[in-house]
C-alpha positions in Angstrom: 106.2 116.2 99.6 104.3 112.7 99.7 102.4 110.4 96.4 99.4 110.0 98.3 99.8 114.3 98.4 100.2 114.4 94.4 96.6 112.6 94.1 95.5 114.0 96.8 96.0 117.5 94.7 95.2 116.0 91.4 91.7 115.1 92.5 90.7 118.2 93.5 92.5 119.8 90.8 90.2 117.9 88.7 87.0 119.1 90.9 87.9 122.3 89.5 88.3 121.6 86.3 84.7 119.9 86.4 83.4 123.2 87.5 85.2 125.3 84.7 84.4 122.5 82.2 80.4 121.7 82.9 79.8 124.6 84.6 76.1 124.8 82.4 75.5 121.2 84.2 76.9 123.0 87.8 74.6 125.2 87.7 71.5 123.2 86.1 72.3 120.6 89.3 72.8 123.3 91.8 71.0 126.5 90.3 70.8 129.9 90.6 72.5 131.5 92.6 71.2 135.6 93.5 74.4 137.1 95.2 76.5 135.3 92.3 73.7 136.7 90.0 74.0 140.5 91.1 77.8 140.3 91.9 79.1 138.2 89.3 76.8 139.2 86.2 75.7 135.1 86.3 76.3 132.0 88.7 78.0 130.6 85.5 80.4 133.5 86.1 80.2 132.4 89.7 81.4 129.0 89.7 84.0 129.6 87.2 85.4 131.6 89.3 85.1 128.8 92.4 86.4 126.3 89.8 89.4 128.1 89.3 89.7 128.7 92.5 89.2 125.4 93.6 92.3 124.5 91.0 94.8 127.0 92.2 94.4 124.3 95.0 94.7 121.5 94.3 97.9 122.6 92.0 99.1 124.2 95.5 98.5 120.4 97.4 100.1 118.4 94.3 103.2 121.1 94.7 103.0 120.4 98.5 103.1 124.1 99.2 99.7 124.4 100.2 101.1 124.8 104.2 102.9 128.2 103.6 100.1 129.1 101.1 97.3 128.9 104.4 99.9 130.4 106.5 100.4 133.2 104.9 96.2 134.6 104.3 96.0 133.9 107.5 98.8 136.1 108.4 97.1 138.2 106.4 93.3 138.2 107.5 94.6 137.3 111.6 97.9 139.1 112.1 100.4 138.3 115.1 100.9 139.4 118.2 104.4 140.0 118.8 105.5 140.6 122.9 
């Protein structure tokens, strides 16, 4: 983990925090999501969930665990083929 990686993760987590904190402003800026209205009950809930996921990704980046997490996630979707 480098200091640059730490600050990058801090910025990413900060953006996610702003998504959770200022959801109404984000909704006014971006607009309503019909998909979010259908599946989550409101667009604000969708934006909050996106913010939480972005915060988690920021913390994983800060701690240097993002590579292992993404490898695991891609491994679930695309299983490796052993010879």
